[in-house]
N, C-alpha and C positions, 0 to 999 in steps of 0.2 A: 213576192221574189225572192229565189234563193240567194243566200249570200255567197260572196266569193271569198275564196280564202287563198292568200297567196302565201306558199310554202318556200323557204329558203333552203337552198341544197348546198352543200360544201363539197368541193372535190377535193380529195385527199389521196395522192397516188392515183391508184384505178378505181377507187371507191367513193360513192357518193353519199354523204350523210345528211340528215335533215338536221333541225336546230339544235337537238341534243349534242351534235358535235362541238359546239360552243362550250357546253359544260364540261365535255371531254378536253377540250383544248386547254381551258382553263386548269383543270385538274393536273394535266400532264406540265403545264408551264410551272405549276406550284410544286410540282413532285421532283423534278430533274434537279433544281438548285439544292433541295435537301438529300437527295441521293448522292450528289457530287459532295456535299458536306460531309455526309456520314463515311463515304469512303476515304475522304481524305483525313478525318479524324480517326479512323481505324489505324490508318498507318502510322499514327504518333503514339500507338500504345496508351491511350488515355485510361482514366478510371471509369468505372463501369457505368456511374451515374451519367457521364456525359453522353456515352452511346445511349444508355436507356432513353434519355431525354429525345434525341433524334429518332430512335425507333418509336417511340410514343408518338411523335409528329406525322412520320411515314406510315405506320399501320394503317390508319382510316383511309389512306389515299390510295390503298393497294386496288390495283385495277382487277385483281382476281379475288372473288370471296370465297368460293369454295377450293381453297388451295390445296388440301390433301389430295383431291382427285385431278387436278389439274395436269395436262399434258406437259405444261411450262415446267413442272417439278422436276420431269423426266430428262436428266441431262447429266453432264459432269460440272460440278461446282468447284470452284477455287475458294478456299478458305481465306477472308481478309480479317476476321477478328474472331476470338471467342473467349468466354470465361471457363471452358472447360480445363480442368486441372489436368487430366492425363495429357491433354495436346500441349498446354503451357508448360508442363514439366520439362520437356525438351528444351525450350528457350530459356527459361528460368535456371537450368544446370549448366547453361552454357555450350549447349550441343549446336552444332553450326546444321541449321536447316536451310534448305534451298528457297523456302518460301512458297513452294508448290504444294502445300498440303490440299488434298482435294477429297471430294466425296462423289460418289456415282451413284444416281439412282436411274435403275433400269427397270421398269415393270414393278414385280414385288421384290426386286433384290437391292440391296443396298450394300455398297463397299466404301470404307474409310481408309485411305493412304497417307502416311507420313514418309515420304522419301528422305533419304538420308544424303549429304553432300557427297561422302566419299563412296556411294554406293549401297545398295540394299534398301530395305524399307520395314516400316511396321504397317502391316494391314490388318482389318477386321472386316468380315462379310458377315451380313445378316440378310432376314426376310421383314418385309415390310406388311401391314395390313393396315385397311383404314375402317374404323369403326363408324364414320358417318361420310358417307360420299360428299354430302354438302357442306361439310366441315372444314377445319384447319388442322385436325390431329391427325398424326400417322404414328402407328405404333410400330416398335422394332423390336427384335431379338437376334443379338449375334450368335452367329452358329458356327463360325470358324475363326482363327486369327493365325497370322503366319509373321514371324520375325525373319526377315531376309538379312542375313549379315555378309552379303557378298561373297567374297572368297573363303569364308569361314563357314559356309552352308546356309540353309533355309530351314527353319523350325517351325513345326507346329505347336502353338500354345493355346492353353484353354481360353476360349472366348468368356469375357465377362460383360453381361450387361444385357438389360433389356429395359424397355421404358417407351416414352412417347415423345413426339417434338410437334410443336403447333407452328405453322409456317404463317407469321404475322403479316408479312409481305411478300409477294410475288409478281414479279413480272419477267419479261425476256431475258433480263441481265442481272437482275438482283433478287436475293431471296434474303429474308429476317427470320430466323426462328427463335423459340424458346422452349427448353424441354423439360422433362420431368424431373430434373434435378436443379431447376432454376437457372441452368447456363444458356448464355446468348451465343449465337452463331449467325455471322454475317459473311453471306457469299456471293460471289459473282460468277456468272455462268462463263464457262470454258467454250470458245470458239470450235 
């Protein structure tokens, strides 16, 4: 006599999931508090080791494994925390930044922008490439840099930089990277 199997289904929104949904729900319930803790900690300008500890806990929980080729990477990202000297230079020197430093990834195009409170900005643009579509690494080469000083004019400056970043964690609203200079970046998606 053939055995009967009963399969449990879960209804989430308009989607029906089989039992693997239970493991997914457990992962999501473990991830959300860590994400909130990370973002709260970023606002406190902590020591790098504090952020690294949270990154190490969150990275294995990433719902996306092939992050470099994921469509979730393609959007505007707001910087929450970084160890990059070029960005932190502005805050360390007492410059007033509006807190809306962002990065746009659109296809193979990368744009970083640091807007200034009294107008103007510093921006760099570059080209992206993915060496392994199943991996986490994205290569970049900056091709253009612009210093906008508002009423004093806009100036092209030589772009400096090339390297890579590995996206260690990626979902619809959080991204964690480490780059070729061992700098950390924590970003949230802009609506």
